C-alpha positions as MATLAB code, in Angstrom:
seq = 'MTKRHVEVPPAVQATIDETVEYVDRRLSAGDTAAAVGEILADLYDDTETYERYLSGESLPPMTRMRVESYNPEHALIETERWAEQELSALQEAKCLRYLWNGFDQSPLANNLAFALPFRQVLADHLFAEAGDGLRLFGGIKIQCGHNIEMGDNAVVHNNVLLDDRGKLTIGDRVSVADEAHIHTHNHDTVDQTDVTNYETILADDVRLGYGAMITAGCRIGENAMVGSGSTTLGDVPAHHIATGTPAKSVKVKPGWEPVAEEIGPLTDNREQRALPSEYPDSLEEFDEFGRTLSPPGES';
ca = [
     -13.826   -5.531   36.412;
     -13.795   -1.735   36.357;
     -10.909   -0.213   34.437;
      -8.911    2.799   35.501;
      -8.972    5.868   33.276;
      -5.398    6.835   32.408;
      -4.200    9.789   30.349;
      -0.847   10.726   28.852;
       0.605   14.169   29.689;
      -1.284   17.051   28.032;
       1.649   17.979   25.777;
       1.872   14.414   24.494;
      -1.900   14.271   23.936;
      -1.681   17.485   21.921;
       0.951   15.893   19.667;
      -1.209   12.774   19.262;
      -4.237   14.870   18.297;
      -2.195   16.906   15.828;
      -0.715   13.791   14.207;
      -4.036   11.962   13.915;
      -5.671   15.052   12.406;
      -2.798   15.366    9.919;
      -3.179   11.714    8.826;
      -6.932   12.183    8.426;
      -6.444   15.289    6.280;
      -3.735   13.670    4.161;
      -5.833   10.577    3.461;
      -8.806   12.783    2.574;
      -6.868   14.840    0.031;
      -6.881   12.279   -2.795;
      -4.128   10.046   -4.247;
      -4.256    7.638   -1.327;
      -1.246    5.636   -2.517;
       0.997    8.723   -2.487;
      -0.297    9.734    0.942;
       0.371    6.256    2.343;
       3.911    6.310    0.919;
       4.666    9.635    2.592;
       3.156    8.590    5.935;
       5.036    5.276    6.024;
       8.345    6.918    5.107;
       7.816    9.422    7.932;
       6.748    6.669   10.340;
      10.018    4.830    9.707;
      12.188    7.976    9.764;
      13.002    7.568    6.076;
      11.527   10.752    4.622;
      14.846   12.178    3.397;
      15.734    9.032    1.448;
      12.166    8.701    0.147;
      12.261   12.256   -1.176;
      15.598   11.524   -2.862;
      13.957    8.545   -4.536;
      10.940   10.635   -5.633;
      13.273   13.231   -7.145;
      14.868   10.540   -9.326;
      18.203   10.365   -7.532;
      20.173    7.128   -8.041;
      20.113    4.870   -4.974;
      21.668    1.477   -4.158;
      19.349   -1.402   -5.199;
      18.316   -2.474   -1.693;
      17.745    1.118   -0.586;
      15.652    1.765   -3.679;
      13.688   -1.429   -3.069;
      13.001   -0.361    0.510;
      11.760    3.131   -0.275;
       9.825    2.055   -3.387;
       7.895   -0.308   -1.139;
       6.481    2.537    0.944;
       4.097    3.167   -1.953;
       1.464    0.379   -1.912;
       1.118    0.564   -5.692;
       4.569   -1.047   -5.873;
       3.581   -4.038   -3.732;
       1.574   -7.171   -4.487;
      -0.851   -8.634   -1.948;
      -2.984  -11.789   -2.075;
      -6.396  -10.100   -2.238;
      -5.583   -8.495   -5.600;
      -5.999  -11.923   -7.185;
      -9.604  -12.330   -5.980;
     -11.413  -11.734   -9.253;
     -14.921  -11.352   -7.790;
     -13.866   -8.137   -5.999;
     -14.453   -4.833   -7.783;
     -10.926   -3.805   -8.763;
     -10.918   -0.056   -8.119;
     -12.468   -0.453   -4.645;
     -10.026   -3.251   -3.877;
      -7.019   -1.165   -4.903;
      -8.118    1.800   -2.785;
      -8.672   -0.499    0.188;
      -5.280   -2.113   -0.416;
      -3.536    1.230    0.119;
      -5.192    1.775    3.502;
      -4.611   -1.819    4.631;
      -0.963   -1.422    3.627;
      -0.673    1.577    5.940;
      -2.525   -0.323    8.698;
      -0.115   -3.279    8.470;
       2.949   -1.059    8.220;
       1.874    0.876   11.295;
       1.327   -2.347   13.263;
       4.975   -3.276   12.697;
       6.253    0.071   13.967;
       7.227    0.981   17.562;
       4.371    3.513   17.715;
       1.864    0.657   17.575;
       2.813   -0.164   21.178;
       1.469    3.190   22.419;
      -2.285    2.723   22.853;
      -2.790    6.453   23.380;
      -1.782    6.914   19.733;
      -2.534    3.508   18.207;
      -6.246    3.432   19.013;
      -7.177    6.841   17.528;
      -4.832    6.190   14.590;
      -6.629    2.932   13.743;
      -9.988    4.680   14.224;
      -9.004    7.123   11.474;
      -7.872    4.281    9.215;
     -11.156    2.455    9.837;
     -13.091    5.656    8.999;
     -11.389    5.703    5.599;
     -11.216    1.949    4.967;
     -14.435    0.341    6.204;
     -17.743    0.604    4.370;
     -19.038    1.934    7.696;
     -17.070    2.629   10.874;
     -18.763    3.612   14.112;
     -17.428    5.927   16.787;
     -15.392    4.841   19.790;
     -13.767    1.827   18.151;
     -10.975    0.083   20.051;
      -8.951   -1.817   17.465;
      -5.832   -3.473   18.866;
      -2.665   -4.808   17.253;
      -2.220   -7.579   14.722;
      -5.752   -7.514   13.314;
      -5.692   -9.172    9.884;
      -8.149   -7.591    7.473;
      -8.666   -9.304    4.138;
     -10.188   -6.436    2.115;
     -11.514   -3.775    4.469;
     -14.098   -2.090    2.293;
     -16.590   -4.926    2.905;
     -16.727   -4.324    6.686;
     -19.499   -2.486    8.533;
     -18.756   -1.928   12.227;
     -20.952   -0.188   14.786;
     -20.173    2.121   17.697;
     -17.926    1.154   20.621;
     -16.885   -2.193   19.150;
     -13.690   -3.747   20.528;
     -11.462   -6.052   18.487;
      -8.496   -7.402   20.416;
      -5.088   -8.651   19.293;
      -4.416  -10.987   16.355;
      -8.023  -11.308   15.190;
      -8.899  -12.303   11.611;
     -11.594  -10.123   10.037;
     -12.183  -11.923    6.740;
     -14.340   -9.674    4.599;
     -13.916  -11.324    1.221;
     -17.704  -11.510    1.510;
     -19.530   -9.014    3.734;
     -18.828   -8.655    7.444;
     -21.377   -6.828    9.595;
     -20.442   -6.112   13.231;
     -22.905   -4.307   15.469;
     -22.624   -1.858   18.357;
     -20.687   -2.772   21.504;
     -19.404   -6.070   20.099;
     -16.359   -7.528   21.872;
     -14.021   -9.860   19.974;
     -11.305  -11.513   22.082;
      -7.738  -12.241   20.986;
      -7.062  -14.819   18.240;
     -10.706  -15.057   17.131;
     -11.371  -15.784   13.449;
     -14.439  -14.417   11.675;
     -14.934  -15.783    8.152;
     -17.085  -14.679    5.213;
     -15.923  -17.093    2.517;
     -15.734  -20.867    2.117;
     -13.834  -23.132   -0.278;
     -15.641  -26.132   -1.755;
     -14.409  -29.354   -0.133;
     -13.787  -31.037   -3.527;
     -12.797  -28.128   -5.779;
     -10.684  -25.825   -3.630;
     -10.770  -23.126   -6.317;
     -14.588  -22.866   -5.996;
     -15.213  -20.056   -3.489;
     -18.561  -18.905   -2.097;
     -18.831  -15.561   -0.325;
     -21.366  -14.886    2.418;
     -22.554  -12.166    4.751;
     -21.492  -12.956    8.320;
     -23.225  -11.030   11.097;
     -22.319  -10.242   14.701;
     -25.360   -8.425   16.115;
     -25.268   -5.762   18.854;
     -23.596   -6.686   22.161;
     -22.146   -9.989   20.912;
     -19.084  -11.410   22.687;
     -16.592  -13.810   21.121;
     -14.199  -15.634   23.447;
     -10.489  -16.227   22.893;
      -9.843  -18.199   19.702;
     -13.500  -18.483   18.717;
     -14.137  -19.247   15.039;
     -17.230  -17.953   13.251;
     -17.861  -19.869   10.038;
     -18.816  -17.926    6.906;
     -22.491  -17.047    6.725;
     -23.301  -17.478   10.429;
     -25.301  -14.952   12.392;
     -24.527  -14.425   16.081;
     -27.637  -12.899   17.634;
     -27.971   -9.894   19.903;
     -26.239  -10.242   23.282;
     -25.137  -13.812   22.450;
     -21.737  -15.233   23.360;
     -19.483  -17.781   21.649;
     -17.097  -19.450   24.065;
     -13.311  -19.617   23.804;
     -12.046  -22.050   21.173;
     -15.551  -22.750   19.842;
     -16.524  -23.058   16.170;
     -19.992  -22.087   14.946;
     -21.577  -23.999   12.062;
     -24.974  -22.350   12.504;
     -26.719  -19.293   13.900;
     -26.533  -18.499   17.627;
     -29.850  -17.040   18.854;
     -29.986  -13.827   20.870;
     -28.896  -14.105   24.536;
     -27.575  -17.675   24.192;
     -24.094  -18.911   25.119;
     -22.697  -21.368   22.577;
     -19.597  -23.483   23.148;
     -17.815  -26.437   21.627;
     -16.874  -27.633   18.141;
     -19.270  -27.596   16.496;
     -20.767  -25.064   18.897;
     -24.136  -25.663   20.512;
     -26.164  -23.610   22.944;
     -25.347  -24.603   26.512;
     -27.389  -21.991   28.362;
     -29.145  -18.651   28.163;
     -27.466  -15.662   29.786;
     -28.842  -15.312   33.335;
     -31.788  -12.929   33.457;
     -32.570  -13.208   29.745;
     -34.489  -16.495   29.898;
     -37.982  -14.908   29.440;
     -37.041  -13.422   26.039;
     -34.617  -16.060   24.726;
     -35.619  -18.599   22.115;
     -35.526  -22.251   23.128;
     -33.539  -24.301   20.626;
     -31.767  -27.586   20.003;
     -28.758  -27.665   17.632;
     -27.811  -24.367   16.015;
     -29.793  -23.772   12.829;
     -27.699  -23.567    9.660;
     -28.978  -20.585    7.662;
     -25.727  -19.858    5.862;
     -27.073  -20.443    2.343;
     -29.549  -17.606    2.882;
     -26.556  -15.272    3.225;
     -24.581  -16.475    0.201;
     -23.494  -13.543   -1.966;
     -23.464  -13.639   -5.787;
     -20.076  -13.336   -7.447;
     -19.530  -11.404  -10.660;
     -16.373  -11.575  -12.752;
     -15.067   -9.261  -15.482;
     -15.657  -10.525  -19.027;
     -11.948  -10.054  -19.743;
     -10.862  -12.219  -16.813;
      -7.961  -14.568  -17.576;
      -8.310  -17.384  -15.037;
      -5.592  -19.638  -13.730;
      -5.600  -22.654  -11.415;
      -3.002  -22.150   -8.694;
      -3.172  -25.825   -7.664;
      -3.209  -27.589  -11.021;
      -4.933  -30.616   -9.518;
      -6.451  -33.345  -11.672;
      -8.290  -35.244   -8.923;
     -11.724  -36.714   -9.690;
     -13.978  -39.097   -7.753;
     -13.846  -42.836   -8.603;
     -15.802  -43.603  -11.767;
     -15.464  -40.093  -13.184;
     -12.962  -39.222  -15.855;
];
């Protein structure tokens, strides 16, 4: 279906351009945490109180808690506990993800004319590689951010999970429908604390249907499609349409039969994309579950 091209009034577009350029400059100037704090305070019309806080003025406890939280260095998020991630890169990415999430909860996130270029700028600063012409919609959950490579003209719709605890590679012109989940890490079925990270790949021109789930380490080939509500446990070859749970190829896209591979069940190549994990020598581990389960016959 052809879409209609719609523009906001020129004066509004000029304000959008000015604001996006300001955010880009501010995030490029160093001290990302301070920049994010200032931008969030402005976004929520709280700059005056935030400046009072920065100047050391005494504030009521809840007010102080609110404005302190604009600075991501004063907040704790789950990914900071993932010891295999390089800490300085993770902390820088945390600041940008904090701004991304804070923006998504603001009224401005409802204005696509501003929201799409704003998220493009955040992706430029956050992702390992961000292509041009990205269309990143609301409610996207990003686990780390700095482990994502995304090509040109990719579209990620609402409430999608982009798990990049491992490495997530998304090609050009990929379309990811609402509620899809793309994973790059797995927990062992017996020892839940044992995590393996993988590279997960969506090649050029891939389409994921509503609620599709891509298991860690899978590769979805060029121009392939994963149907709505389907779960992949193996690689989808180029030009194939895979559906079901676990997903299997049900047909080749019409017109692509001469160049498409003929297959049976999807091939599981995930172990080839397992990523090594390195931990700091000074790491102090803890078991968040405290389980003592063991198979019968083992102490």
